[in-house]
MIDREN-255468 format. One line per field, with one value per residue (C-alpha): residue number from 1; residue in three letters; z, y, x. Coordinates in steps of 0.1 Angstrom, whole numbers, plus 2048, in hexadecimal, padded with zeros to 3 digits. Layout:
BEGIN
num NUM, ...
residuo ALA, ...
w Z, ...
v Y, ...
u X, ...
//
This chain:
BEGIN
num 1, 2, 3, 4, 5, 6, 7, 8, 9, 10, 11, 12, 13, 14, 15, 16, 17, 18, 19, 20, 21, 22, 23, 24, 25, 26, 27, 28, 29, 30, 31, 32, 33, 34, 35, 36, 37, 38, 39, 40, 41, 42, 43, 44, 45, 46, 47, 48, 49, 50, 51, 52, 53, 54, 55, 56, 57, 58, 59, 60, 61, 62, 63, 64, 65, 66, 67, 68, 69, 70, 71, 72, 73, 74, 75, 76, 77, 78, 79, 80, 81, 82, 83, 84, 85, 86, 87, 88, 89, 90, 91, 92, 93, 94, 95, 96, 97, 98, 99, 100, 101, 102, 103, 104, 105, 106, 107, 108, 109, 110, 111, 112, 113, 114, 115, 116, 117, 118, 119, 120, 121, 122, 123, 124, 125, 126, 127, 128, 129, 130, 131, 132, 133, 134, 135, 136, 137, 138, 139, 140, 141, 142, 143, 144, 145, 146, 147, 148, 149, 150, 151, 152, 153, 154, 155, 156, 157, 158, 159, 160, 161, 162, 163, 164, 165, 166, 167, 168, 169, 170, 171, 172, 173, 174, 175, 176, 177, 178, 179, 180, 181, 182, 183, 184, 185, 186, 187, 188, 189, 190, 191, 192, 193, 194, 195, 196, 197, 198, 199, 200, 201, 202, 203, 204, 205, 206, 207, 208, 209, 210, 211, 212, 213, 214, 215, 216, 217, 218, 219, 220, 221, 222, 223, 224, 225, 226, 227, 228, 229, 230, 231, 232, 233, 234, 235, 236, 237, 238, 239, 240, 241, 242, 243, 244, 245, 246, 247, 248, 249, 250, 251, 252, 253, 254, 255, 256, 257, 258, 259, 260, 261, 262, 263, 264, 265, 266, 267, 268, 269, 270, 271, 272, 273, 274, 275, 276, 277, 278, 279, 280, 281, 282, 283, 284, 285, 286, 287, 288, 289, 290, 291, 292, 293, 294, 295, 296, 297, 298, 299, 300, 301, 302, 303, 304, 305, 306, 307, 308, 309, 310, 311, 312, 313, 314, 315, 316, 317, 318, 319, 320, 321, 322, 323, 324, 325, 326, 327, 328, 329, 330, 331, 332, 333, 334, 335, 336, 337, 338, 339, 340, 341, 342, 343, 344, 345, 346, 347, 348, 349, 350, 351, 352, 353, 354, 355, 356, 357, 358, 359, 360, 361, 362, 363, 364, 365, 366, 367, 368, 369, 370, 371, 372, 373, 374, 375, 376, 377, 378, 379, 380, 381, 382, 383, 384, 385, 386, 387, 388, 389, 390, 391, 392, 393, 394, 395, 396, 397, 398, 399, 400, 401, 402, 403, 404, 405, 406
residuo UNK, UNK, UNK, UNK, UNK, UNK, UNK, UNK, UNK, UNK, UNK, UNK, UNK, UNK, UNK, UNK, UNK, UNK, UNK, UNK, UNK, UNK, UNK, UNK, UNK, UNK, UNK, UNK, UNK, UNK, UNK, UNK, UNK, UNK, UNK, UNK, UNK, UNK, UNK, UNK, UNK, UNK, UNK, UNK, UNK, UNK, UNK, UNK, UNK, UNK, UNK, UNK, UNK, UNK, UNK, UNK, UNK, UNK, UNK, UNK, UNK, UNK, UNK, UNK, UNK, UNK, UNK, UNK, UNK, UNK, UNK, UNK, UNK, UNK, UNK, UNK, UNK, UNK, UNK, UNK, UNK, UNK, UNK, UNK, UNK, UNK, UNK, UNK, UNK, UNK, UNK, UNK, UNK, UNK, UNK, UNK, UNK, UNK, UNK, UNK, UNK, UNK, UNK, UNK, UNK, UNK, UNK, UNK, UNK, UNK, UNK, UNK, UNK, UNK, UNK, UNK, UNK, UNK, UNK, UNK, UNK, UNK, UNK, UNK, UNK, UNK, UNK, UNK, UNK, UNK, UNK, UNK, UNK, UNK, UNK, UNK, UNK, UNK, UNK, UNK, UNK, UNK, UNK, UNK, UNK, UNK, UNK, UNK, UNK, UNK, UNK, UNK, UNK, UNK, UNK, UNK, UNK, UNK, UNK, UNK, UNK, UNK, UNK, UNK, UNK, UNK, UNK, UNK, UNK, UNK, UNK, UNK, UNK, UNK, UNK, UNK, UNK, UNK, UNK, UNK, UNK, UNK, UNK, UNK, UNK, UNK, UNK, UNK, UNK, UNK, UNK, UNK, UNK, UNK, UNK, UNK, UNK, UNK, UNK, UNK, UNK, UNK, UNK, UNK, UNK, UNK, UNK, UNK, UNK, UNK, UNK, UNK, UNK, UNK, UNK, UNK, UNK, UNK, UNK, UNK, UNK, UNK, UNK, UNK, UNK, UNK, UNK, UNK, UNK, UNK, UNK, UNK, UNK, UNK, UNK, UNK, UNK, UNK, UNK, UNK, UNK, UNK, UNK, UNK, UNK, UNK, UNK, UNK, UNK, UNK, UNK, UNK, UNK, UNK, UNK, UNK, UNK, UNK, UNK, UNK, UNK, UNK, UNK, UNK, UNK, UNK, UNK, UNK, UNK, UNK, UNK, UNK, UNK, UNK, UNK, UNK, UNK, UNK, UNK, UNK, UNK, UNK, UNK, UNK, UNK, UNK, UNK, UNK, UNK, UNK, UNK, UNK, UNK, UNK, UNK, UNK, UNK, UNK, UNK, UNK, UNK, UNK, UNK, UNK, UNK, UNK, UNK, UNK, UNK, UNK, UNK, UNK, UNK, UNK, UNK, UNK, UNK, UNK, UNK, UNK, UNK, UNK, UNK, UNK, UNK, UNK, UNK, UNK, UNK, UNK, UNK, UNK, UNK, UNK, UNK, UNK, UNK, UNK, UNK, UNK, UNK, UNK, UNK, UNK, UNK, UNK, UNK, UNK, UNK, UNK, UNK, UNK, UNK, UNK, UNK, UNK, UNK, UNK, UNK, UNK, UNK, UNK, UNK, UNK, UNK, UNK, UNK, UNK, UNK, UNK, UNK, UNK, UNK, UNK, UNK, UNK, UNK, UNK, UNK, UNK, UNK, UNK, UNK, UNK, UNK, UNK, UNK, UNK, UNK, UNK, UNK, UNK, UNK, UNK, UNK, UNK, UNK, UNK, UNK, UNK, UNK, UNK, UNK, UNK, UNK, UNK
w 834, 823, 806, 81E, 837, 81A, 810, 834, 83A, 81B, 822, 848, 84E, 868, 887, 88D, 882, 896, 884, 895, 879, 876, 88A, 8A7, 89E, 8A2, 887, 88B, 870, 874, 88D, 8A2, 89C, 88E, 891, 8A6, 8AD, 8A1, 8A7, 890, 88E, 86D, 873, 851, 83C, 81D, 828, 823, 7FD, 7FB, 810, 7FB, 7DA, 7E3, 807, 805, 7FB, 80D, 82E, 82D, 824, 83E, 859, 84E, 850, 870, 862, 86A, 88D, 8A2, 8C1, 8E0, 8E0, 8BC, 8A9, 884, 884, 892, 876, 85C, 86A, 869, 844, 83B, 847, 833, 812, 7FE, 803, 7FD, 7DB, 7D1, 7D6, 7B3, 7B8, 7C6, 7AB, 791, 7A2, 7A1, 77C, 775, 789, 776, 755, 75E, 76E, 751, 74E, 774, 771, 754, 766, 750, 75E, 76C, 779, 78A, 79B, 7A8, 7B5, 7C7, 7D7, 7E3, 7FB, 801, 804, 824, 842, 84A, 86F, 868, 85C, 87A, 890, 885, 870, 87D, 883, 85F, 850, 83C, 82D, 81D, 829, 844, 848, 867, 873, 88E, 890, 8B1, 8A3, 8A9, 88B, 88D, 88D, 870, 85A, 860, 857, 837, 82C, 834, 821, 802, 803, 805, 7E6, 7D3, 7D8, 7D7, 7CF, 7D6, 7C3, 7B0, 7A2, 7AE, 7A2, 7BB, 7AC, 7C7, 7E3, 800, 81D, 815, 82C, 811, 7FE, 81F, 825, 801, 803, 824, 812, 7F8, 7DC, 7C9, 7C9, 7B3, 7C2, 7AE, 7C1, 7B6, 7D9, 7E2, 806, 808, 7F6, 80D, 82C, 81A, 812, 836, 841, 828, 833, 858, 850, 83F, 81D, 809, 7F1, 7E7, 7E3, 7CA, 7CB, 7A9, 7A8, 78A, 780, 775, 751, 750, 75A, 746, 750, 755, 777, 786, 79C, 79D, 7BB, 7BE, 7E0, 7E3, 7C3, 7A9, 7BB, 7AE, 789, 781, 768, 745, 751, 75C, 73A, 73D, 760, 759, 738, 74B, 762, 744, 733, 751, 75A, 74E, 73C, 75B, 774, 785, 797, 7B7, 7B7, 7D7, 7D3, 7E0, 7CB, 7CB, 7CA, 7B7, 792, 787, 799, 7A2, 7BD, 7D8, 7D4, 7F5, 7F1, 7CD, 7D6, 7F7, 7FC, 7DD, 7BD, 79F, 7B4, 7AC, 7BB, 79E, 79C, 796, 775, 76A, 777, 766, 745, 744, 74C, 731, 717, 721, 71F, 743, 757, 778, 78B, 7AC, 7BC, 7E2, 7EF, 811, 81C, 83F, 843, 837, 84E, 86C, 85F, 85B, 87C, 88C, 879, 882, 8A7, 8A7, 895, 8AE, 8CA, 8BA, 8AC, 8BF, 8B0, 88D, 894, 89E, 87D, 868, 877, 884, 861, 854, 872, 86B, 846, 851, 86A, 84E, 836, 84E, 85A, 837, 82A, 848, 845, 820, 829, 844, 833, 80F, 7F1, 7F7, 7FD, 7F4, 7DA, 7D4, 7B2, 7A4, 77F, 765, 740, 740, 74D, 761, 770, 791, 7A3, 79A, 7BF, 7D7, 7F2, 7EB, 7FA, 81B, 81C, 816, 830, 84A, 843, 845, 866, 874, 86B, 87F
v 843, 829, 821, 821, 80A, 7F2, 7F1, 7EC, 7D1, 7BE, 7BD, 7BE, 799, 796, 7AC, 7C9, 7ED, 805, 826, 845, 85B, 880, 881, 86D, 84D, 82C, 811, 7EF, 7D7, 7B5, 799, 7A2, 780, 77A, 79E, 7BE, 7D5, 7F8, 818, 836, 857, 869, 88E, 897, 88A, 88F, 871, 858, 85B, 860, 841, 82D, 836, 834, 827, 823, 847, 858, 847, 852, 875, 877, 86A, 884, 8A1, 896, 890, 86B, 864, 845, 841, 82D, 824, 818, 822, 828, 806, 7F5, 804, 7FA, 7D7, 7D3, 7DF, 7C8, 7A8, 7B1, 7BB, 79D, 7A4, 7CA, 7C3, 7AD, 7C9, 7D4, 7F9, 7F2, 7D8, 7F2, 80B, 7F3, 7EB, 811, 815, 7F8, 807, 828, 81B, 822, 845, 84A, 83E, 852, 855, 86B, 873, 894, 889, 86B, 882, 898, 87B, 86C, 88E, 890, 875, 873, 898, 89A, 8A4, 889, 891, 881, 861, 860, 85E, 83A, 82B, 81A, 82D, 826, 835, 816, 81C, 7FA, 7D6, 7C9, 7A5, 794, 773, 775, 78B, 797, 7A5, 7C9, 7E0, 7EA, 7C5, 7BD, 7D9, 7D0, 7AC, 7BA, 7CC, 7AD, 797, 7AE, 7B2, 78C, 788, 7A1, 78B, 7A9, 7A6, 7C1, 7E2, 7D7, 7F3, 7F4, 808, 80E, 819, 82B, 833, 83F, 84E, 83A, 81C, 802, 817, 819, 7F4, 7EC, 804, 7F4, 7D3, 7E1, 7ED, 80E, 81A, 832, 839, 848, 85D, 878, 886, 8A2, 89F, 87B, 880, 89D, 886, 868, 87B, 886, 862, 855, 86E, 865, 841, 849, 83A, 85B, 850, 831, 840, 859, 865, 86F, 884, 873, 85D, 83B, 842, 860, 84B, 836, 821, 7FD, 7EC, 7CA, 7CB, 7DD, 7DF, 7EF, 7EE, 7FC, 810, 7FA, 801, 825, 81C, 819, 804, 806, 80E, 7EC, 7E6, 807, 7FE, 7DB, 7E7, 800, 7E4, 7CF, 7EB, 7F5, 7D2, 7C4, 7A3, 78F, 7A5, 7A1, 7B6, 7B2, 7C0, 7C4, 7CF, 7CD, 7B6, 7A7, 781, 789, 792, 7B6, 7D0, 7F5, 80B, 814, 837, 845, 839, 845, 868, 870, 859, 84B, 85C, 848, 829, 806, 7E4, 7CC, 7A8, 78E, 786, 7AA, 7A9, 789, 792, 7B1, 79E, 785, 7A1, 7B0, 78E, 78F, 76F, 76D, 75A, 75A, 765, 767, 770, 782, 77E, 78C, 7A0, 7C1, 7BC, 7BA, 7D8, 7EF, 7E3, 7F0, 810, 816, 810, 827, 842, 83F, 843, 862, 871, 891, 897, 891, 8A9, 8C3, 8BF, 8C0, 8BF, 8A7, 8A2, 897, 87E, 870, 86B, 858, 843, 839, 832, 81D, 809, 802, 7F7, 7E2, 7D0, 7CB, 7B5, 7A2, 79D, 7A8, 79D, 7B0, 7A0, 7A9, 797, 798, 78E, 788, 792, 78E, 78F, 76F, 74D, 747, 76A, 75E, 73F, 720, 718, 72F, 725, 743, 75A, 746, 744, 769, 772, 75B, 76C, 78F, 787, 779, 799, 7AD
u 6AD, 698, 6B1, 6CF, 6BC, 6B5, 6DA, 6E6, 6CC, 6D7, 6FC, 702, 701, 71D, 71D, 705, 704, 6F0, 6E9, 6DC, 6CD, 6CC, 6AB, 6B9, 6A7, 6BA, 6BA, 6CB, 6D8, 6E7, 6E3, 701, 710, 733, 73F, 73F, 723, 72A, 716, 718, 706, 6FC, 6FA, 6EC, 6CE, 6E3, 6F8, 6DC, 6DD, 703, 70A, 6F1, 701, 726, 72A, 751, 757, 73B, 742, 766, 75E, 742, 75A, 774, 75D, 74B, 729, 72C, 739, 73F, 72A, 729, 74E, 74F, 76E, 776, 789, 76A, 755, 76D, 770, 74A, 74B, 767, 756, 737, 748, 73B, 716, 71C, 72C, 70E, 6F5, 6E8, 6F1, 713, 71A, 712, 729, 746, 741, 742, 762, 772, 767, 777, 797, 7AE, 7A1, 7A7, 7CB, 7D9, 7F9, 80F, 831, 828, 806, 817, 830, 814, 800, 81E, 826, 801, 809, 82F, 836, 822, 836, 850, 846, 825, 835, 84D, 82E, 825, 841, 860, 880, 88B, 86C, 864, 842, 83C, 833, 84A, 855, 847, 856, 83B, 81C, 82A, 84B, 850, 84B, 871, 87B, 863, 86F, 893, 88B, 87B, 89A, 8AF, 897, 899, 8BF, 8C2, 8AE, 8C3, 8E2, 8F9, 91D, 938, 933, 914, 900, 8DC, 8BE, 8A3, 882, 86F, 888, 872, 885, 8A5, 8A5, 8A9, 8C3, 8D8, 8D5, 8E0, 8FD, 908, 908, 921, 90A, 90B, 8E7, 8D4, 8B2, 895, 87B, 862, 85D, 874, 86A, 874, 895, 89E, 89A, 8AA, 8C9, 8CD, 8C8, 8E1, 8FB, 8F5, 8FB, 91C, 913, 90E, 92A, 916, 8F2, 8E5, 8C2, 8B2, 892, 883, 866, 871, 867, 87F, 89E, 8B7, 8D4, 8E2, 8E2, 8EC, 8CD, 8AC, 896, 873, 861, 83E, 83F, 82D, 80C, 810, 817, 7F1, 7DD, 7EB, 80E, 81B, 82C, 83F, 84A, 855, 864, 87A, 885, 88F, 8A0, 8B5, 8C0, 8E2, 8DE, 8E8, 8D7, 8B5, 89B, 887, 864, 850, 82C, 809, 7F3, 7D1, 7C9, 7A8, 7A3, 7AB, 797, 797, 7A4, 78B, 77C, 788, 7AB, 7AC, 79F, 7B0, 7CE, 7DE, 7D0, 7DB, 7E4, 7D9, 7DF, 7E4, 7D9, 7F4, 7E4, 7EB, 80F, 817, 807, 81D, 83E, 834, 82F, 851, 863, 86F, 875, 863, 87E, 86D, 84D, 845, 823, 821, 7FD, 7F9, 819, 80A, 7EC, 804, 818, 7F9, 7EB, 80B, 809, 7E5, 7EA, 808, 7F5, 7D8, 7F0, 800, 7DF, 7E2, 805, 7F6, 7DA, 7F4, 805, 7E5, 7C2, 7A6, 798, 7BA, 7BD, 79B, 7A4, 7C3, 7B0, 798, 7B4, 7CA, 7AC, 79F, 7C1, 7C9, 7A8, 7AD, 7CB, 7B7, 795, 79A, 7AE, 7CE, 7F0, 814, 82A, 850, 85D, 87F, 881, 89C, 8A3, 8B7, 8AB, 8CC, 8D0, 8C2, 8D1, 8BC, 8B5, 8A4, 8BD, 8D2, 8B8, 8B7, 8DC, 8E1, 8C7, 8D8, 8FA, 8EA, 8D9, 8F9, 90B, 8F2
//
């Protein structure tokens, strides 16, 4: 416990952490000011070393298997909140600094996302039961950042606003051909088809495509939407518009050129693409070990410097960039609250360990958008400088028309 106590004493500067060790002895760290007081219990002496060496991974795994529990009314979210407001001092600790340097050195090895490996990694997350996602997503099963005009918007309203915002940016004209890279459960494809487009939607998750096809048929636009079970690198074609929402995060380090190269190759000369992705406002980094191991293997949130370096190498015009800073925080906040409310239903689908894993995941990612470096960006990309109108007004005008049409 000595090494772990030294680590906690060095980085808990805000709030207070109370730790009940395996022998029942209480240890307290932090002043209790500028943050919550959280009480945890460690049920195994083995955790002392594991938490000292790799707290992000070990804490998540211990919470999953029940060897770390929350006590005295504390919750997983409280624990993660306390961790998030003390991240800077933790990263400065010599052992943790060395650990992060080793992660960064290995990041390309960890993300050798071949076509088949990328498919398997995507299915790891997206081929879970759709009933699980129905517990906490909106009715349209949108599993990406919503667009909040106010932090008090309902999740349903914010997701509908996101779809409208994206369709407005596409500036669709009748019978345009649109390629969607990463189709999810079909809500955006339906929305684009309803706006008059012919949509080809790529997806590597058979579970998602099965549900998406049912939803497209129910919406009456099956003649305008085709789902293709292929990785983006396996596909060829020419399209007036390309849109990719919440997919670039799965491309991985070392594959951005292939991704943007496919967008360039599939665009007509006067076409353009809309790319919506999580990014970081800090220099290039790594994916946290818990998220990488249990949630999104192969996933990576790129820095804007990495994104723009790739578009420069590929000769693409970045015609517009919008940064959404707190929108995903509000989105995941709503997902987490809904998941907590339906936790018993999730446990019936899987088990308690799975629920604890998802509590840890949702809390960590939510707080990454509140206290960390994560944000969301939307880019408009083209091959020709005049493919996109020269004034941004068209987006606002289109959005106003779409909203008026209901």
